[in-house]
Each structure stands twice: as structure tokens, then as C-alpha cells.
C-alpha positions as CSV (number, residue, x, y, z in Angstrom):
1,M,141.1,234.6,95.8
2,I,144.8,236.1,95.9
3,P,144.8,239.7,96.5
4,D,146.6,241.6,93.6
5,I,148.9,242.9,96.4
6,E,150.1,239.3,96.5
7,K,151.0,238.8,92.8
8,A,152.4,242.3,92.9
9,T,156.6,243.0,92.6
10,S,158.4,243.3,96.0
11,A,159.0,247.0,94.9
12,E,155.4,247.4,95.0
13,I,155.2,245.6,98.0
14,K,157.4,247.6,99.5
15,I,155.7,250.9,98.8
16,L,152.1,249.7,99.9
17,Q,154.0,248.3,103.3
18,E,155.7,252.3,103.7
19,E,152.3,253.8,103.3
20,K,151.2,252.0,105.9
21,L,153.5,251.9,108.5
22,K,153.3,255.9,108.1
23,E,149.6,255.4,108.8
24,T,150.3,253.1,111.6
25,I,152.5,255.1,113.3
26,H,150.5,258.6,113.3
27,Y,148.2,256.7,115.1
28,L,150.1,255.2,117.6
29,N,151.3,258.4,118.5
30,E,147.9,260.3,118.4
31,K,146.1,257.0,120.4
32,S,148.6,254.5,122.7
33,P,149.2,255.7,125.6
34,Y,152.3,253.2,125.5
35,Y,153.7,254.4,122.3
36,K,153.0,258.0,123.0
37,R,154.9,257.7,126.4
38,F,156.9,255.5,124.3
39,F,158.4,257.6,121.4
40,K,158.9,260.2,123.9
41,E,161.2,258.7,126.2
42,N,163.4,256.7,123.4
43,G,163.3,260.6,120.9
44,I,161.0,258.8,118.3
45,Q,160.4,261.9,116.0
46,V,157.3,259.9,114.3
47,S,157.7,262.0,111.4
48,A,161.1,260.6,110.7
49,I,159.7,257.1,110.2
50,R,159.2,257.0,106.5
51,S,160.6,253.3,105.1
52,L,161.5,249.8,106.5
53,E,164.5,250.3,106.8
54,D,163.6,252.9,109.6
55,L,162.1,251.0,111.7
56,Q,165.7,249.9,113.0
57,N,165.6,253.1,114.3
58,I,162.9,251.9,116.7
59,P,163.4,249.7,119.8
60,V,161.8,246.6,119.4
61,T,158.3,245.7,121.8
62,T,158.6,242.3,123.7
63,K,155.8,240.4,125.8
64,D,157.2,241.2,128.9
65,Y,155.8,245.0,128.0
66,L,152.8,243.6,127.0
67,Q,152.0,242.1,130.2
68,Q,153.4,244.8,132.6
69,F,151.6,247.5,130.5
70,N,148.8,245.8,129.1
71,D,146.2,247.9,129.4
72,D,148.3,251.2,127.9
73,F,148.4,249.3,124.6
74,I,144.6,249.5,124.5
75,C,144.1,252.8,121.6
76,V,140.3,253.1,121.8
77,P,137.7,253.6,124.3
78,K,136.1,250.8,126.2
79,S,132.6,251.6,124.3
80,E,134.2,250.3,120.7
81,I,135.5,246.9,122.2
82,I,133.3,244.3,120.7
83,D,135.2,240.8,122.1
84,Y,138.3,240.3,124.2
85,V,140.8,237.0,123.6
86,T,143.9,236.2,126.0
87,T,147.0,234.7,124.6
88,S,147.6,231.1,125.7
89,G,150.5,232.1,128.3
90,T,152.9,229.1,126.6
91,L,155.6,231.6,127.5
92,G,154.2,233.8,130.4
93,D,151.1,235.4,131.9
94,P,148.5,235.3,128.9
95,V,148.0,239.3,127.6
96,T,144.4,240.3,127.0
97,F,143.9,242.0,123.7
98,A,141.1,243.6,122.5
99,L,139.4,243.7,119.0
100,T,137.0,246.6,117.3
101,D,134.2,245.6,115.3
102,K,137.1,247.1,112.5
103,D,139.7,244.5,114.0
104,L,137.1,241.8,113.8
105,D,136.3,242.4,110.0
106,R,140.5,242.1,109.4
107,L,140.4,239.1,111.3
108,A,137.7,237.7,109.3
109,Y,139.8,238.9,105.9
110,N,143.2,237.4,106.6
111,E,141.7,234.0,107.8
112,A,139.3,233.9,103.9
113,I,142.4,234.8,102.3
114,S,144.3,232.1,103.9
115,F,141.6,229.6,103.8
116,A,141.9,230.6,100.2
117,C,145.5,229.8,100.2
118,C,144.8,226.1,100.8
119,G,142.4,225.9,98.3
120,V,139.3,226.6,100.2
121,G,136.8,227.6,98.0
122,K,132.7,228.5,98.3
123,E,131.7,225.4,97.7
124,D,133.7,223.5,100.6
125,T,132.5,222.9,104.4
126,L,134.8,222.9,107.3
127,Q,135.2,221.1,110.6
128,L,136.0,223.2,112.9
129,M,137.7,220.9,115.7
130,T,139.3,223.9,118.4
131,T,137.6,225.9,120.7
132,M,135.5,228.8,120.0
133,D,134.9,229.8,123.4
134,R,137.6,230.4,126.4
135,R,138.9,233.5,125.1
136,F,140.3,231.9,122.0
137,M,141.0,234.4,119.4
138,A,141.6,231.4,116.5
139,G,138.2,229.1,116.4
140,L,137.2,233.0,116.2
141,A,139.3,233.7,113.6
142,Y,138.2,230.3,111.7
143,F,134.3,231.2,111.9
144,L,134.6,234.5,110.9
145,G,137.1,233.5,107.4
146,A,135.0,230.7,106.3
147,R,131.5,233.2,106.7
148,K,133.4,235.9,104.9
149,L,134.6,233.3,102.4
150,G,131.2,232.0,101.9
151,S,132.4,228.3,102.9
152,G,130.5,225.8,105.2
153,I,131.4,225.7,108.7
154,I,130.7,222.7,111.2
155,R,132.1,223.9,114.8
156,V,132.2,220.4,116.7
157,G,134.9,221.7,119.0
158,S,137.9,220.0,120.2
159,G,138.2,216.3,121.4
160,I,135.6,213.6,121.3
161,P,136.3,211.0,118.4
162,E,133.0,209.5,118.4
163,L,130.9,213.1,117.9
164,Q,133.6,214.1,115.4
165,W,133.4,210.8,112.5
166,D,129.3,211.5,113.5
167,S,129.8,215.0,111.7
168,I,131.9,213.8,109.0
169,L,130.0,211.0,108.5
170,K,126.4,213.5,108.5
171,F,127.7,217.0,106.7
172,K,130.5,215.4,104.5
173,P,132.8,218.1,105.4
174,T,136.0,218.7,102.8
175,Y,138.7,220.3,105.2
176,L,139.2,219.5,108.7
177,I,140.7,222.3,110.8
178,T,142.5,220.3,113.8
179,V,145.8,219.7,116.0
180,P,147.6,217.3,113.7
181,S,148.3,214.9,116.5
182,F,144.4,214.7,116.9
183,L,143.9,213.1,113.2
184,L,146.1,210.1,114.8
185,K,143.0,209.6,117.3
186,L,140.4,209.9,114.4
187,I,142.4,207.1,112.6
188,E,142.5,205.0,115.4
189,Y,138.8,205.8,116.1
190,A,137.8,204.9,112.1
191,Q,139.9,201.5,111.8
192,Q,138.4,200.1,115.0
193,H,134.6,201.0,113.9
194,K,135.4,200.2,110.5
195,I,134.8,203.5,109.2
196,D,136.3,203.5,105.6
197,L,139.0,206.3,105.7
198,K,139.3,206.7,101.9
199,N,135.5,207.6,101.2
200,T,134.8,210.1,103.7
201,G,135.0,213.0,101.2
202,V,137.7,214.5,103.4
203,K,140.1,216.1,101.1
204,A,142.1,218.1,103.1
205,A,143.2,219.2,106.8
206,I,144.2,222.7,107.9
207,C,146.9,221.8,110.6
208,I,147.3,224.0,113.7
209,G,149.5,223.9,116.5
210,E,151.9,221.3,115.9
211,P,154.5,221.2,113.4
212,I,154.1,218.8,110.0
213,R,157.2,219.6,108.4
214,E,160.8,219.5,108.3
215,Q,162.9,222.5,107.4
216,D,163.3,221.5,104.0
217,F,159.5,221.6,104.1
218,S,159.1,217.5,103.7
219,L,156.6,215.9,106.2
220,N,157.8,215.2,109.6
221,V,157.2,212.1,111.6
222,L,153.8,213.0,112.6
223,A,152.4,213.9,108.9
224,K,154.1,210.7,107.5
225,K,152.2,208.5,110.0
226,I,149.0,210.5,109.2
227,K,149.0,210.2,105.9
228,M,150.8,206.1,106.1
229,D,146.5,205.5,106.6
230,W,144.5,208.4,105.8
231,D,145.8,210.0,102.8
232,I,144.7,213.4,102.5
233,E,146.5,216.5,101.9
234,L,148.1,218.4,105.0
235,F,148.2,221.9,105.3
236,S,150.7,223.7,107.6
237,T,149.7,227.0,109.2
238,Y,151.2,229.8,111.6
239,A,149.5,232.6,113.9
240,S,149.3,234.1,117.4
241,T,147.0,236.5,118.9
242,E,149.1,239.2,118.9
243,M,149.5,239.0,114.9
244,S,145.5,238.9,114.5
245,T,147.2,237.5,111.1
246,A,148.1,233.8,109.7
247,F,150.9,232.2,107.7
248,N,149.2,229.4,105.6
249,E,151.1,227.1,103.3
250,C,149.6,227.4,99.9
251,E,149.3,223.9,97.4
252,T,153.0,224.4,96.4
253,H,153.5,223.3,100.4
254,Q,156.7,225.4,100.4
255,G,156.0,227.7,103.6
256,G,153.6,229.5,105.1
257,H,152.7,233.3,103.0
258,H,153.0,236.4,104.1
259,H,150.0,239.0,103.4
260,P,152.3,242.3,103.5
261,E,148.8,244.5,103.4
262,L,148.0,243.1,106.9
263,L,151.5,242.4,108.5
264,I,155.1,243.8,108.3
265,A,157.6,241.0,109.1
266,E,161.3,241.3,109.9
267,I,163.7,238.1,110.8
268,L,166.1,239.7,113.8
269,D,169.4,238.5,115.4
270,D,169.9,238.8,118.9
271,N,170.8,242.5,118.3
272,N,167.8,243.3,116.9
273,L,169.1,243.6,113.6
274,P,167.6,242.0,110.3
275,V,169.6,238.7,109.7
276,V,171.4,237.3,106.3
277,E,168.8,236.1,104.1
278,G,168.4,232.6,104.6
279,E,169.9,232.5,108.1
280,V,167.1,232.3,110.9
281,G,166.1,234.8,113.3
282,E,163.2,236.2,115.2
283,L,159.8,236.6,113.7
284,T,159.2,240.7,114.8
285,I,156.2,242.2,113.6
286,T,154.6,245.0,113.2
287,T,151.0,244.9,112.5
288,L,148.8,247.0,109.6
289,G,145.4,248.0,109.9
290,V,144.2,246.7,113.6
291,E,142.3,249.2,115.5
292,A,142.1,248.7,119.1
293,M,145.8,247.1,120.1
294,P,148.0,247.5,117.2
295,L,151.9,246.2,117.8
296,L,155.0,248.0,116.7
297,R,158.1,245.5,116.1
298,F,156.9,242.9,118.1
299,K,159.1,240.1,119.2
300,T,157.1,236.8,118.8
301,G,159.7,234.6,120.6
302,D,159.4,232.2,117.7
303,L,162.9,231.4,115.6
304,V,162.4,230.9,111.9
305,Q,163.9,231.1,108.7
306,A,162.2,233.4,105.5
307,H,162.2,232.4,101.6
308,Y,162.0,235.3,99.4
309,Q,161.9,233.5,95.8
310,P,158.6,233.7,94.2
311,C,156.2,230.8,94.5
312,D,154.7,228.9,92.0
313,C,151.0,229.7,93.1
314,G,151.5,233.2,91.8
315,R,152.3,234.9,94.7
316,N,155.1,236.9,95.5
317,T,155.1,237.0,99.1
318,M,157.9,236.2,101.7
319,R,157.3,232.7,102.8
320,L,157.8,231.2,106.4
321,G,159.4,228.3,107.1
322,P,158.4,226.0,110.1
323,V,159.1,227.5,113.3
324,V,162.9,226.3,114.7
325,G,161.9,226.7,117.7
326,R,160.7,229.3,120.6
327,K,163.6,231.5,122.0
328,K,162.8,231.7,125.7
329,Q,162.4,227.3,125.0
330,M,165.6,227.1,124.0
331,I,167.3,224.2,125.9
332,K,171.1,223.9,126.5
333,Y,171.5,220.1,127.8
334,K,175.0,218.9,128.4
335,G,176.5,221.2,126.3
336,T,174.1,220.9,123.3
337,T,171.4,223.6,122.1
338,L,168.1,221.7,121.9
339,Y,164.4,222.6,120.9
340,P,161.3,220.6,121.6
341,P,160.3,220.4,118.1
342,A,163.4,218.2,117.6
343,M,162.0,215.9,120.3
344,Y,158.3,216.3,119.3
345,N,159.8,214.6,115.9
346,I,162.2,211.9,117.6
347,L,159.2,210.4,119.9
348,N,156.5,210.7,117.3
349,N,158.3,207.9,115.4
350,F,157.5,205.5,118.3
351,P,154.5,203.5,117.2
352,E,154.5,202.3,120.7
353,I,154.1,205.9,122.5
354,D,150.6,206.8,122.9
355,S,151.4,210.4,124.4
356,Y,153.9,212.3,126.5
357,V,155.1,215.2,128.2
358,I,158.5,217.2,128.2
359,E,159.3,219.1,131.3
360,I,162.0,221.4,131.8
361,F,163.6,222.2,134.9
362,H,166.7,223.2,136.5
363,N,169.1,221.3,137.9
364,E,171.1,222.0,141.8
365,L,173.9,223.7,139.5
366,G,171.0,225.9,137.5
367,T,171.5,224.1,134.3
368,D,168.4,222.6,132.2
369,E,167.7,219.4,132.8
370,I,164.9,217.7,130.6
371,L,162.3,214.9,131.6
372,I,160.3,213.0,129.6
373,K,157.1,211.2,130.6
374,V,156.0,208.8,128.6
375,A,152.9,206.8,128.0
376,T,152.6,203.0,126.4
377,S,151.0,199.7,127.0
378,A,154.7,198.0,126.0
379,I,156.0,199.1,128.9
380,S,159.8,197.6,128.6
381,E,163.5,198.4,129.4
382,E,163.9,197.6,125.7
383,L,161.7,200.2,124.4
384,L,163.4,203.0,126.8
385,L,167.0,201.6,125.9
386,Q,165.9,202.5,121.9
387,I,164.1,205.6,122.6
388,K,167.5,207.0,124.6
389,D,169.0,205.5,121.5
390,H,167.5,207.3,118.9
391,F,168.0,210.5,121.0
392,R,171.6,210.3,121.3
393,A,171.7,209.6,117.4
394,K,169.7,212.5,116.1
395,L,170.4,214.9,119.1
396,R,173.8,213.5,120.2
397,V,172.4,213.6,124.2
398,A,169.7,211.5,125.6
399,P,167.6,213.3,128.4
400,T,165.9,211.3,131.3
401,I,162.7,208.9,130.4
402,E,160.5,207.7,132.6
403,F,157.0,205.6,132.5
404,A,153.6,206.9,133.3
405,S,150.0,206.1,133.2
406,A,147.9,207.3,130.6
407,E,145.7,209.5,133.2
408,E,148.7,211.2,134.7
409,I,149.9,212.6,131.2
410,K,146.7,213.2,130.0
411,E,146.1,215.8,133.8
412,L,150.1,217.1,132.3
413,R,148.5,218.2,129.1
414,F,145.0,219.4,129.6
415,P,145.3,222.0,132.8
416,P,142.5,223.6,133.4
417,L,141.7,226.4,131.4
418,S,143.6,225.0,128.6
419,R,142.5,225.3,125.1
420,K,145.0,223.5,123.6
421,P,147.1,220.4,125.1
422,V,150.2,221.4,126.2
423,D,153.3,218.8,125.3
424,L,156.0,221.0,126.9
425,I,156.4,222.1,130.8
426,D,158.9,224.5,131.0
427,K,159.9,225.0,135.2
428,R,162.6,227.2,134.5
429,V,162.7,230.4,136.6
């Protein structure tokens, strides 16, 4: 199930996107209180925006604007809104997104072609290990996508290894949709209860929320630990509520595929100009076909590298590499620039570490400090030194590390109203 546009030439994709861009600009000018005001204040002539290059004449939209003028982004009357979701609030106050019936159809289409990208077909059954409630868009999207694709789906929800295994053994799902670190919990439970991991019927996991690859697309430490005991295929995904769109890996595992019929993607530098091809920049998106809350040149805050060579799977679309980091989560520590994924990778390298959480805060001088709290049953000064030495070898600096109880870490990682584990707590103002 590869949409024809994703096998089209770059020129054909550009023509389609420019037609959809013109429709989106005129729609925003007519329906969006925020963008109608925004165009007027910035002297934007809607009729002058005809090409993808013309986008550079439009200032970007940031999450700050979304938080400040949330309701002004809604383009439809309340009577047409079917569903409300909120962002996770990782980088500030959560933002509410409204969806119409048409938006839910678009969400289902996106997830259906994204699942198909990972090889999911009508004959497959997916086990959903994320919540569908708490205003969480992703869980709903997975359910709608599976339904549109014709695949079966088992809505187990998050956590509870015993219930997950009961469902796996009873219903024989072929794909799991999960946070990858939770697979380690499933492996541990299986080993304790003598469940044969080679005969579960599970052939792959669609991994959300955590990176499983390095920038060269090789498996990172977390993914290697999973595959060491459970030899299933791992697919990386990248998505956000603001995009209502996903970038999923295909079977070649060379980055998440762009759906050009749903999204215009730009990779921008600090001056909001396109980076040189192959360089890292901030993913900035314009949604196409969204009815309730379309976004124009929205800066996601995620730093990525794009890849443009045609893929062996037959798609000619741009592919996104693993997220390098979130711009607001950049840490300047003792003269070194760090991003959380690099620290996760180091910590995941230690089998003695059961769980951890990273706290970032400002010291009395106003500079960044890092405190890593680690839960382990093997508390020792030697382990502490080994972790610090590993940090120095990989990142040239060693943050403060302290041991904590598993209960304390669990409380920090799963705060009230949390819909997914929190590995980073940023206390900087």
C-alpha cells in the first residue's frame, strides 16, 4: 500500500505540494482567526504564495504562539469538532488540538499508510501498548489506522507485563506498538515465567517515543539489548500531535518516510532558512488537508537530518533520520553541547541500571547542571566510577550521578496525568 505520489518524481511531488499549499494558505486566510491576523500584521499577500520557495517569505509559527493564542488557531465552529486532544507538554504547557470528522479520516489514512510502510497488512494483528484515553492522539491514531488498513488490533494499554503476555499468548499479535524500553520488561517477565520468546508469533515491534537508531541508522544500545534476547524486527517512528502525521521506517530501516500529500517539511537553521542538504536543522512543518487546526511553518523544536536519495522500497520521498535532540533541551555543560538522547544511550549501556531519570537545572551562576538519578540493585562506588568514565569517554564530560530507589525513579518518571514515561525533567526557567 504505497500511495502513488510517494513513488512519483521529486518534480511531481513538488507540483502536488504547491497546489495543496495554495489551498491551505487561502483556507487559513478565510477561516483562521490567528493566521488572518498574522497575514495582515506581516504584510503577507496570500495570492503571492505559489511555490515552496515562497514559504521563506512567511515568518514561522512557534509553540509559544500556539500556547498564547490556542483557540485562535481553530478554523471551524465548535459544532463541527468531534475530538479534542492535547500535546504532552514536554517543552511547556500542553496545547489543545481540535479535530473534525474529516481530520479523523486524515489521521486514519496517515496511520494506515505508515503501518503499511512497516509491512503491516490486512492479515496482521497489532497489540496496542499505549493508552487511548487521557486526550492522547497517538493511541487513537493507531486504532483508526489499523481499522482503515483492515488489520486486527488488541487495545491492551500501557504497562502490566502479565496482561501484555496474556494477550500475546492468547491472541497471537504479529506486531507490537510500544515504547521500546518496555520490551525489556516484557523480556524479563518472559524469562522469569519460562515463556519461549522464539515462539510467540510476534515478528516486529513498532517503536514509539524513544530512539532505537544511531544517526547512521545502526541500532543503538537499547535496540541491541532488545534484539539480544528477542530477535524481532524493530521499526522506528517519529510523529507529533501538531503534525497529525507520522514518519515511519520501511523494511530498509534508512529513516522515516515523509508523506508529501499530508505535510510540507522544511529543515531550517537558526535564521529560519533551509540548511544545506545533509546538515542538521529544525524540522518545520506545514500541515496539508487539516480542517480544524492547520499549521503553517510550525517549528517542531526537533533537530533532524533529512535524506533525499530514492529508497530501495520504491518510495522517492524524503526520509528523516533519528532526532538528534530537541532544541529547547540542548544542554551547555562545562563548555560541551549535549542532547538527552546521547545520555540515554550511555545509560542504556549498563545492564546494572534498572531505571533512571535525568534532571537539568541552573546552578547559582546561571549555567546548566545535570543530575542523573539511577536505580540499581548493584550499588557500588565502582559502578558509579564506571558510569562517569563512560560519559567522559563518549561525551568528554561527566555529570553528577546519584543512586535512588526504584520507587523514587518510578514516581519521577510517571507523574500524575502522564501518558508516557518521562526520562528528562528540565527545571530550567
